[in-house]
N, C-alpha and C positions, 0 to 999 in steps of 0.2 A: 841725496834727497831723503833716503830712509833715516839718515842720521839727524837731519833737520826735524823730521816729524817726531822722531823719538825725543829729541831735545824739547820740542814744543810741548809734548805731552807731559814730560818730566816737570816742566815749569808750571803748567796749568793744573795738574792734578791736585797739588796741595791747596791751591786757591779754591778749587771746587769743593774740596772737603771742608775747608773753613767756612765757606759760604753756606753749605748745607747745615753744618752744626749751628751756625748763627740763626738760620731760619727755624730749625727745630726748637732751639732754646727759647725762641720768642713766644711759643704757645704754651700756655699754662692750663692744664685740664682742671685745676682746682679753682680757677677764677669763676666766681658766680655767674650763672647765665641770667642776664637781665632780659627775660622774655617779654617785657613790655616795650623796650626801646630798640633792641637789635637782635630779636630772637632768630630771625631767618639767617642773618649773617653769622652769628656765633654758634648756632646749633646745627649748621650744616657742614662744619669743618670736619674732615675725616682724619686728621692727624691723631695718633694715639701714642703719646710719648712715654707712657708708663711701661716699664719692663714687663714682659709677659711672665717672667718667673717670679714676680713679686708675690709673696705669700701672705703678707699682712700689711696694713697701712703703716708706712715707715716715716712719712713726712707730715709734719703738723699742718693741718688745714686751717686757715684763718676763718673760723666759723662765727658769724655775726650772732650775738646773743638773742637777736630777734627772730632767728630762724626757728620757728616753733612747730612746723608741720613736717613730720617724717613720713616718707612713703617709699614704695618700691617701684623701680623702673628698670628697663633694659640697661645693662651696664655699658659704659663707654670708656671709663677711665682706665680699666685694665683689660688688655687684649684677651679675648676668649672668655670673658666673664659672662655669667648669666645675669639674673636679676641682682641689683645692688640697692642699697639703702641711700636715699637722698634726703636733703633738707631743703626747705624753702620758707619764705615769709608767708604770713597769713593772706597776702594778696597775690601769691603765686610767683613772686619775683625772687631773685637771689638763689636760684637752684644750684646746689653743690652736692657732689657725691661724698659719702663719708665712710662706707664700709670698705671700698677699694680692695676687692679681693676676687680672685677667680672662684668659680663655683656659683651657687645660687644662695643669695642672702634674702630671707623673707621674714614676714611676720614680726615687724618691728613693734616694740612696746616701750614706752618711756618708764623710767624709774620715777617714783612719786616726786622726787626733788627736781626732776628735769635735767639732771646732770649726766645720766647714762641712758643707753638704749640697749634693751635686750632684743635678741632676734634668733631665728633658727637658720641654720646653714648646713649644706651638705659638703662643705669643703674637706671634711675628713672621710668622705666616702658614704656616709649616711647622715641623716639630719640630727644635729645636736643643738643644744641651747648655748648661745654665746652672750657675752655682755661686753660693751665698749663705752668709752667716754663719748660725749656728744660730738666731739671733733674727730671720732674714728680711732683715737689712740687707745692703747691698753686693751686690745681685744683679747678676751680670754675665754676658754671653754669651761662651761659649768657642768654639763652632763657628759657621760662617757658610757654608752651602751650600744649594743649592736642593733637595737630597735631604732625607730624613728621618733624623735622628740620634737614637739611643736608648740606653738601658741603660748609663749611665756607671759606671765603677769606678776608684777611685784607689789607687795603691800608696803605700807609706810614703815613697818618694822623690819623689812628686808626679806620676808618670806616670799618664795616664788612658787606659783602654781604653773603647771604645764600639762600637756597631754602627751601620752606615749602609748605605743602598741606593744610594749615589751611583754605584756601578758596575753597577747593575742589580738585583742581589740583595743581601740583607744580608750584609755581611762585617764582620770585626773590624778596627778601626782603633785607632791609638795616637796620642797627642799629649802635649805637655808641659802643665804646670799652668796656663799662660797661654792654651792653645788653639792654640799654634803647633807647627810641625814635625809636621804631620799626615801619617801614612802608613798604608797597609794592612799589617796584621801578618801575616796568613796568606793564601796563595793557594789557595782552595778553590772547588769548584763548588756546594757546598751553600749553603743559607740559614742563616747562623749568628747566634744571638741570645744575650742575657743573659751577656756575658763578665764574669767576676769574678777579681780578683787573689787569689792565695794570700797568706796573712799575711806570708810572707817575700819577696814580690814576684818570685819566680822562676818561677811557673807561672800559667797562666790556664785556668779551667774555663769552658765555654760549652755552649750547646745547639745541636744541628744538626738541620735539618729536611729532610734528603734531599739530592738531587743524586746524583753518583756515589758520594759517601760515605754510609755508613749514618747514620740518625738516632740521636739519643741524646745523652748527655753525653760531651764530650771534655775531656781534660786535656792541655795542651801546655805546653812551655817557650816562651820568647819567640822562639826560633829556629825554631819550628814542629815541633819533635820530639814525636811522639805519646808520651805517658807512660801514658795509660789511656783506655779507651772502654767505656761501658756502653750497649748498644744498646737501643732501645725508646722509648716515648713518655714521656721524662723531660725536665723543663725546670727553669728557675730554680735553678741550682746555688748553693750557699752554703757557704763554707769554715767549718769550726770554727775557734775562735781559735788552737788549737795546730797547725792545718794537717793534722791526722791524718785528718779525716773531711769528708765533704761531705753536706749535706742537699739535698734537691731535691723537686719534686713530680712526679707521674707517674700515668698510668692504663694500665698494661700490660695490664689485663684489658679495657680499652675501655669501662668503664662510668662511673667517676668518679675524679677525681684524689684522691690521698692524699699525705701527706708521708712521704718515705723518707730513710733514712740509709745511706751506704756508706762503706767505707774509701777513703782517698785513691788507692789503687791500683785501685779499681773492683771490689773484692771485697766479699762480705757485704752485698748490697743487701737491705734489709728495711724494711717499713712501720712507721711510728711512730704514725700516726693511723688511725682507723677511723670515718669519718663515718657516723652512723646513718641519714641520709637516703638516698633512692633515687638511681637513676642520674640524672646531670645535676647533682647536687650536687657539692661539691668541698671539699677542703682544699688550699690552694695557697700558694706564695711563702713558704717558710720562711726564717727568719733566726735566728742564734744569739745567745744572751745572751753577754756578755763573759766570763763564767765557764765557758762551755761546758756548762752544766747544763740549759738551757731552749731551746726553740724557740718563736718567735712566728710566726703564720701567719694567712692569711685563710680563712674557712670560709663556705660558702653552704649553706643548708638547702633543704627542699622548697618553701618559700614564697618562694623567690628573695630571701631576706634574707641579707645579707652582714655578718659581724662579724669581729672579731679575737680570736683565742684564743692561749693559750700552753700548752705541755705540756713535761713533763720528757722528756729524750732517751730514757728507757726506756719512754716511752708512758704514764706515770702522771701524776696531778695535772693533767689537762686543765682549764683555767680560761678562762672567757669574760671578755674585757677590755672590750669595747664593747657597747652595747645599741642596736641599730637601732630597736627599738620605742619607746625613750625619746626619740629625737630623729630621727624620720623626715623632717621638713621642714628640718632644720638640718644633719645630718651623714649623708647617705644613703650607703649601701654603703661603709663604711670597709674598706680593703683594702691589700694589698701592704705590710705592715709591715716595717721594718728596724730592728734594735736597734743602738744605738751601740756601737762597739767599745771604748769607754772606760767603765769602771765609774762 
C-alpha cells in the first residue's frame, strides 16, 4: 500500500508543478487596468509574480503613447514595494505601473518633451533624485548626498531644480541633466519646497514655510530677484502651459485644502474646487493639461479615501478618474497626479 501511495505521488507531483506554473504565467501585472470595464475583476487579483529581489525595471512595458497622467499609488507590481509611479489615460483608464521598484517612489515630474519622468526615491536608503524613460526603462540616479533630495523639475534646456536639506533646512538647488554642477540657487532662511520652472525657463515658483521670510508662494528669476509673492498656506505651485497663471493648493481658512488659481504676478487668487467633505479632507497637488483647459488633482473625502479628479479651470465638469473602492488592495491612495506637457 505504501508503495502505491508513493508511486501515485511521484506521478502527480510533476503534473501539479506544471499546472501551477501555467496558472502563474497567465497573469501579467503589466497589462493595463481598464477600470471602466472590468475594474473589480482585474484589480482584486492578489497574484504578485514579479520577483521580490528585483532592483530595477528590467522588462519593457508596452506603454501607450496616450498615457499622459503620471501619479503615485500604493505599489503592487513588486512585492514589498511602497508607493510606485503609475501612468493612465486622461479619462482614468489604462493604468500601468512604470517605476517597478521596492522602496518609495514619489514626486513624479515630466521632462518638457514628455519622454522622461523625474522622481524622488529612497531605494538607496535616503531620498535621491532619479530619472527614467516614460516606460520605466533606463532608471538612473542623479543626486548622491546623505541628505534628502525632493521635488525635481526640469527646464526645456535640461536644467533641474530640486529641494534638499543638505544645509540643514530645505533649500532650492540646481543641477544639469546629468546630475552634475550642483549648487544652491537661493540663499534664504526659510524652508523652501516644491520648485517648478516656468514654461520659458526664466522663473521658478516654490513654496516657503517660514523663517525670516513670510510663508506662501514665491516667484523668482534664477538670479534670486523676487517677482511675486502670495502670503499664506499655499503649496504645490504649477505653471499653466502659457506661463500666465499658476495653480496651487492651499487652506487659507485653516480647515481643508482646495485648488486655487492666480495670475503669474500674484493677483486674483481664487478657488477652483470645493470639496464637499468636512475639515481634514482636501483637494491637493494640481497639474495643468497641455491645452490649459483642465486641472488634475488629488482629493480625499471623509472616509480617508484618496482618488484623482480633473476639473475645468472655471470650476465646472469635475470628474473622478480613479476609484479607490474598485482596487483597495491593488492601488491604494492614488495621489499627486502630473499631466504630461506634451499633448
